[in-house]
C-alpha positions as CSV (number, residue, x, y, z in Angstrom):
1,M,-53.8,137.9,209.9
2,L,-53.2,140.3,206.9
3,L,-55.6,143.1,206.2
4,T,-57.9,142.6,203.3
5,L,-59.9,145.3,201.5
6,P,-63.4,145.1,199.9
7,D,-63.5,145.9,196.2
8,E,-65.5,149.1,196.8
9,V,-62.7,150.4,199.0
10,R,-60.1,149.6,196.4
11,Q,-62.2,151.4,193.7
12,L,-62.4,154.4,196.0
13,L,-58.7,154.4,196.6
14,R,-58.0,154.4,192.9
15,L,-59.6,157.9,192.7
16,I,-57.3,159.6,195.1
17,Q,-54.5,161.7,193.6
18,H,-51.7,160.3,195.8
19,H,-50.4,156.8,196.5
20,V,-51.7,154.6,199.3
21,F,-50.1,151.3,200.0
22,M,-49.5,148.6,202.6
23,I,-46.5,146.4,203.1
24,Y,-46.3,143.2,205.1
25,H,-43.4,141.2,206.4
26,D,-43.0,137.5,206.1
27,E,-40.0,135.3,206.7
28,G,-37.4,138.1,206.4
29,E,-38.9,139.5,203.2
30,Y,-41.1,142.6,202.6
31,Y,-44.1,142.5,200.2
32,F,-46.7,144.8,198.8
33,L,-50.2,143.9,200.1
34,F,-51.9,146.6,198.1
35,S,-51.0,149.7,196.1
36,E,-53.7,152.1,195.0
37,G,-54.2,155.7,193.8
38,M,-53.5,157.7,190.7
39,I,-49.8,157.7,191.3
40,A,-49.8,153.9,191.5
41,E,-51.5,153.8,188.1
42,Q,-49.1,156.4,186.7
43,F,-46.0,154.5,187.9
44,S,-47.5,151.1,186.9
45,I,-47.5,149.8,190.4
46,P,-51.2,149.2,191.2
47,S,-52.3,146.2,193.3
48,R,-53.1,144.0,190.4
49,L,-49.4,144.2,189.3
50,V,-47.5,144.3,192.6
51,R,-49.6,142.4,195.1
52,N,-47.5,139.9,197.0
53,K,-44.4,141.0,195.2
54,T,-41.2,141.9,197.1
55,L,-39.9,145.4,197.2
56,T,-36.7,144.3,195.4
57,E,-38.9,143.2,192.5
58,I,-40.6,146.6,192.2
59,F,-38.0,149.2,192.9
60,T,-34.7,150.0,191.3
61,E,-31.6,149.6,193.3
62,K,-31.3,153.3,193.9
63,T,-34.9,153.7,195.1
64,Y,-34.7,150.5,197.2
65,S,-31.6,151.7,199.0
66,V,-33.5,154.7,200.3
67,F,-36.8,153.0,200.8
68,M,-35.7,149.8,202.6
69,P,-34.0,151.3,205.7
70,N,-37.1,153.4,206.4
71,V,-39.4,150.4,206.0
72,K,-37.4,148.6,208.6
73,K,-37.7,151.5,211.0
74,A,-41.5,151.5,210.5
75,F,-41.6,147.8,211.3
76,S,-39.7,148.5,214.5
77,G,-42.5,150.9,215.6
78,E,-41.4,154.3,214.3
79,S,-43.5,156.7,212.3
80,I,-41.3,157.7,209.3
81,Q,-41.4,160.4,206.6
82,F,-38.7,160.7,203.9
83,E,-38.1,161.8,200.3
84,V,-37.2,159.4,197.6
85,N,-36.6,159.6,193.9
86,Y,-38.8,157.3,191.8
87,Q,-38.4,157.3,188.1
88,D,-38.2,161.0,187.2
89,R,-40.3,162.2,190.2
90,V,-39.6,163.2,193.8
91,M,-41.9,161.5,196.3
92,L,-42.6,162.4,199.9
93,V,-43.4,159.1,201.6
94,S,-44.9,158.6,205.0
95,L,-44.9,155.2,206.8
96,E,-47.0,154.2,209.8
97,P,-46.9,150.9,211.7
98,V,-50.2,149.0,212.0
99,R,-50.6,147.8,215.5
100,R,-53.2,145.0,215.8
101,T,-51.0,142.7,218.0
102,K,-47.8,143.1,219.9
103,K,-46.0,142.1,216.7
104,I,-46.2,144.6,213.8
105,E,-47.0,142.6,210.7
106,E,-48.0,145.5,208.3
107,I,-47.2,149.1,207.8
108,M,-49.4,151.7,206.0
109,G,-47.8,154.1,203.6
110,S,-48.7,157.1,201.5
111,G,-46.8,158.9,198.8
112,F,-47.2,162.4,197.5
113,D,-45.6,163.7,194.3
114,I,-43.6,166.8,195.4
115,T,-41.6,167.3,192.2
116,A,-43.2,170.6,191.5
117,Q,-42.5,171.9,195.0
118,K,-38.9,170.7,194.8
119,L,-38.4,172.5,191.5
120,A,-39.9,175.6,193.0
121,E,-37.5,175.3,195.9
122,I,-34.6,175.0,193.6
123,E,-35.8,178.0,191.6
124,L,-36.3,180.0,194.7
125,R,-32.8,179.2,196.0
126,T,-31.4,180.1,192.6
127,A,-33.3,183.4,192.6
128,L,-32.1,184.1,196.1
129,E,-28.5,183.3,195.2
130,Q,-28.8,185.5,192.1
131,E,-30.2,188.3,194.2
132,R,-27.4,187.9,196.7
133,Q,-24.9,188.1,193.9
134,L,-26.7,191.0,192.4
135,N,-26.6,192.9,195.7
136,T,-22.9,192.2,196.0
137,L,-22.3,193.4,192.4
138,K,-24.4,196.5,193.1
139,S,-22.4,197.3,196.2
140,R,-19.2,196.8,194.3
141,F,-20.5,198.8,191.4
142,V,-21.4,201.8,193.6
143,Y,-18.0,201.7,195.3
144,T,-16.2,201.4,191.9
145,V,-18.1,204.0,190.0
146,S,-17.9,206.5,192.9
147,H,-14.1,205.9,192.9
148,E,-13.8,206.1,189.2
149,F,-15.7,209.4,189.0
150,R,-13.9,210.9,192.0
151,T,-10.4,210.3,190.5
152,P,-10.8,212.3,187.3
153,L,-12.9,214.9,188.9
154,T,-10.2,215.5,191.5
155,G,-7.6,215.8,188.8
156,I,-9.8,218.3,186.9
157,S,-10.4,220.3,190.1
158,I,-6.7,220.4,190.9
159,A,-5.7,221.4,187.4
160,S,-8.3,224.1,187.1
161,E,-7.3,225.6,190.4
162,L,-3.7,225.7,189.3
163,L,-4.7,227.6,186.2
164,Q,-6.9,229.9,188.2
165,H,-4.3,230.8,190.8
166,Y,-1.0,230.4,189.0
167,Y,-1.8,231.1,185.4
168,D,0.5,234.2,185.2
169,R,3.4,232.3,186.8
170,M,3.2,229.4,184.3
171,D,5.1,229.2,181.1
172,S,3.4,228.1,177.9
173,D,4.5,224.5,178.3
174,R,3.2,224.3,181.8
175,R,-0.1,225.8,180.8
176,L,-0.5,223.4,177.9
177,K,0.4,220.4,180.1
178,T,-2.2,221.4,182.7
179,I,-4.9,221.9,180.0
180,L,-4.0,218.5,178.5
181,S,-4.4,216.9,181.9
182,I,-7.9,218.4,182.1
183,R,-8.7,217.0,178.6
184,Q,-7.4,213.6,179.6
185,R,-9.5,213.5,182.8
186,T,-12.5,214.6,180.8
187,D,-12.0,211.8,178.3
188,E,-11.9,209.3,181.2
189,L,-15.3,210.6,182.4
190,T,-16.7,210.5,178.9
191,T,-15.6,206.9,178.5
192,L,-17.0,205.9,181.8
193,I,-20.4,207.5,181.0
194,E,-20.5,205.9,177.6
195,D,-19.9,202.5,179.2
196,L,-22.7,203.0,181.6
197,L,-25.1,204.1,178.9
198,A,-24.1,201.3,176.6
199,Q,-24.7,198.7,179.3
200,S,-28.0,200.2,180.4
201,S,-30.3,198.8,177.7
202,A,-30.1,195.7,175.4
203,E,-32.4,197.6,173.0
204,S,-30.0,200.5,172.8
205,L,-27.2,198.1,172.1
206,S,-29.0,196.4,169.2
207,S,-29.8,199.8,167.7
208,M,-26.1,200.4,167.3
209,Y,-25.5,197.4,165.1
210,R,-24.7,198.5,161.5
211,P,-22.6,195.8,159.8
212,D,-20.6,196.0,156.6
213,N,-18.9,193.4,154.5
214,V,-15.2,194.1,155.3
215,D,-11.8,192.7,155.1
216,P,-11.1,191.8,158.8
217,A,-7.3,192.0,158.5
218,E,-7.4,195.6,157.2
219,T,-10.1,196.7,159.6
220,A,-8.3,195.3,162.6
221,R,-5.1,196.9,161.5
222,D,-6.7,200.3,161.1
223,I,-8.3,200.0,164.6
224,I,-5.0,199.0,166.2
225,Q,-3.1,201.8,164.4
226,E,-5.7,204.3,165.5
227,F,-5.5,203.1,169.1
228,T,-1.7,203.4,169.2
229,D,-1.8,206.9,167.7
230,T,-3.8,208.2,170.6
231,F,-0.8,207.7,173.0
232,N,2.5,209.5,173.3
233,S,5.2,207.6,175.2
234,P,5.4,203.9,174.4
235,T,5.3,201.4,177.3
236,H,4.0,198.2,175.5
237,R,4.7,196.6,172.2
238,I,1.7,195.3,170.2
239,E,2.5,192.6,167.6
240,Y,-0.3,192.1,165.1
241,D,-0.1,188.9,163.0
242,Y,-2.7,188.4,160.3
243,E,-3.4,185.8,157.7
244,H,-3.6,186.8,154.0
245,P,-5.7,186.2,152.0
246,I,-8.6,186.0,154.5
247,P,-12.4,185.8,153.9
248,H,-14.6,188.8,154.6
249,V,-16.9,189.2,157.6
250,L,-19.9,191.3,158.5
251,W,-18.5,193.7,161.0
252,D,-19.8,197.0,162.4
253,K,-16.6,199.0,162.5
254,R,-17.7,201.2,165.3
255,L,-18.5,198.3,167.6
256,M,-15.4,196.4,166.5
257,R,-13.4,199.5,167.4
258,H,-14.9,199.3,170.9
259,I,-14.2,195.6,171.2
260,I,-10.6,195.7,170.1
261,R,-9.8,198.9,172.1
262,N,-11.3,197.5,175.3
263,L,-9.3,194.2,175.0
264,L,-6.1,196.1,174.3
265,T,-6.7,198.6,177.2
266,N,-7.3,195.6,179.5
267,S,-4.2,193.9,178.4
268,M,-2.2,197.0,179.0
269,K,-3.8,197.6,182.4
270,Y,-3.0,194.2,183.7
271,S,0.5,193.6,182.3
272,T,3.8,195.1,183.1
273,A,5.2,197.9,181.0
274,G,7.6,196.7,178.3
275,T,5.8,193.4,177.7
276,I,4.4,192.3,174.4
277,I,0.7,192.1,173.5
278,N,0.0,189.7,170.7
279,I,-3.0,190.0,168.3
280,S,-3.6,187.3,165.8
281,L,-6.2,187.1,163.1
282,F,-6.8,184.0,161.0
283,A,-9.5,181.8,159.4
284,R,-10.5,178.5,160.9
285,D,-13.6,176.3,160.2
286,S,-15.8,178.9,158.6
287,N,-14.9,181.5,161.2
288,I,-12.5,184.4,161.6
289,V,-10.6,184.0,164.8
290,L,-9.3,187.1,166.6
291,E,-7.0,186.4,169.6
292,V,-5.6,189.0,172.0
293,R,-2.9,187.7,174.3
294,D,-1.0,189.4,177.1
295,R,1.6,188.4,179.7
296,G,0.0,190.0,182.6
297,V,-1.4,189.1,186.0
298,G,-3.9,186.6,184.6
299,I,-7.3,185.6,185.9
300,S,-7.8,183.1,188.6
301,E,-9.8,179.9,188.0
302,A,-12.5,181.0,190.4
303,D,-12.9,184.4,188.7
304,L,-12.8,183.2,185.0
305,P,-16.5,182.1,184.8
306,H,-17.6,185.6,186.0
307,I,-15.5,188.0,183.9
308,F,-18.3,188.8,181.5
309,T,-20.8,189.6,184.3
310,P,-21.7,193.3,184.5
311,F,-19.9,195.1,187.4
312,F,-17.8,192.1,188.3
313,R,-14.2,192.8,189.4
314,S,-11.8,190.5,190.9
315,N,-10.5,191.2,194.4
316,R,-7.0,190.9,192.9
317,T,-7.6,194.0,190.7
318,E,-9.2,196.4,193.1
319,T,-6.2,198.7,192.9
320,I,-6.5,199.0,189.1
321,K,-9.0,201.5,187.7
322,G,-12.1,200.0,186.1
323,T,-15.9,199.6,186.4
324,G,-16.3,195.9,185.6
325,L,-18.5,196.9,182.6
326,G,-16.0,196.7,179.8
327,L,-16.0,192.9,179.1
328,S,-19.8,192.6,179.5
329,I,-20.2,195.2,176.8
330,V,-17.6,193.5,174.6
331,K,-19.5,190.2,174.9
332,E,-22.8,192.0,174.0
333,F,-21.2,193.5,170.9
334,V,-19.6,190.1,169.9
335,T,-22.9,188.4,170.3
336,M,-24.5,191.0,168.0
337,H,-22.1,189.8,165.3
338,N,-23.3,186.2,165.8
339,G,-19.9,185.6,167.3
340,S,-18.5,184.1,170.5
341,I,-15.9,185.1,173.0
342,Y,-14.1,183.2,175.8
343,A,-10.9,183.5,177.7
344,E,-8.1,181.3,178.6
345,S,-5.9,182.3,181.5
346,E,-3.7,181.3,184.4
347,A,-3.0,183.6,187.3
348,G,0.4,185.1,187.0
349,F,0.9,184.0,183.4
350,G,-1.3,186.2,181.3
351,T,-4.7,186.0,179.5
352,T,-5.8,185.2,176.0
353,F,-9.2,186.3,174.7
354,I,-10.5,184.3,171.7
355,L,-13.2,185.8,169.5
356,K,-14.9,183.9,166.6
357,F,-17.0,185.5,163.9
358,P,-18.6,183.7,161.0
359,F,-17.6,184.4,157.4
360,A,-19.8,186.9,155.6
361,V,-22.8,185.2,153.8
362,N,-21.7,183.7,150.5
363,D,-18.2,184.7,151.2
364,E,-16.7,181.3,152.2
365,P,-13.6,180.9,150.0
366,T,-13.8,178.7,147.0
367,Y,-10.0,178.9,146.8
368,E,-7.5,177.2,149.0
369,I,-6.1,179.6,151.6
370,V,-2.3,179.2,151.8
371,P,-1.3,180.4,155.2
372,A,0.8,183.5,154.9
373,F,1.2,185.6,158.0
374,Y,2.2,189.2,158.2
375,R,3.4,191.0,161.3
376,L,2.8,194.6,162.2
377,S,4.6,195.8,165.3
378,M,3.6,199.0,167.1
379,T,4.4,200.7,170.4
380,T,2.0,202.4,172.7
381,T,1.3,203.5,176.2
382,V,-1.6,203.5,178.6
């Protein structure tokens, strides 16, 4: 005989925050006997709507596929607890067989909304994973920075000792070469320190931004020429192609100098001497597009999503000098310009960085741009 409940009990059950229900079994089918509680009202499955209805009539196919095997276990005499998705919530359901005779005719059930707890678990796991990644990056950073500082400091120490002990035996060319070596090592340290300081504070980064309305083709050309002039013996060829005429952009020349120099330096670090580095500048869809393409070692598919993460360095590039800060700073500077940057690469076949910057306000061309590309070839070294 099926359990019946007085109206007073049903009214009391409606006040509980969870879901209390009973399911009975009849001729191979499973039915709701009652379903009460605030969750039942929330999900529109109170007794008045679901009494004597089958589970297949109430649940979606996905929910039913999880619910039904556990219901059968409960009718076989097991106490069951499981999680199930219902609508947009996650429910923790408990089932308990009701033993009034040898044959189990009903089971009692309760459901608790654990969506908040599950979201908290996900957030906690995400935070723990981020902390694990951060600790890995910190360890890698400490190793990298200590190595990066040690190398130029060792060079400075050796060069200064040579000057100290063998100055009188050196000719003027040898002295000059040793002094220039110290200067070069000092510049390396200065660059490293500037990178660290630039990355240290988003506020300090934003304070650097001083944009001007500029011709991007001329500005990029000047930066590239200035970059190549800082080196002596050529090892790479830079080919700069730019569209003319081209709309103006709001660029901070100092930050753009850092962006372009960093991308060029990376291209030279990770590509073989004698190869070509291509820079292209053109207008597309209300944006100025700047592309820097090399023919170097490339970036693996696994590493590509992480290249703009501070201190990240691929295991494949551990033998090449670097702190893992450069690209993260570049992305910060590009974002300041309301621009975007992403990379396309294939390990062993080179990398292309694509940067997009919006036209300067009120500077979208009213004329039709006739594509006319100009090429400027330069040679440089790293």
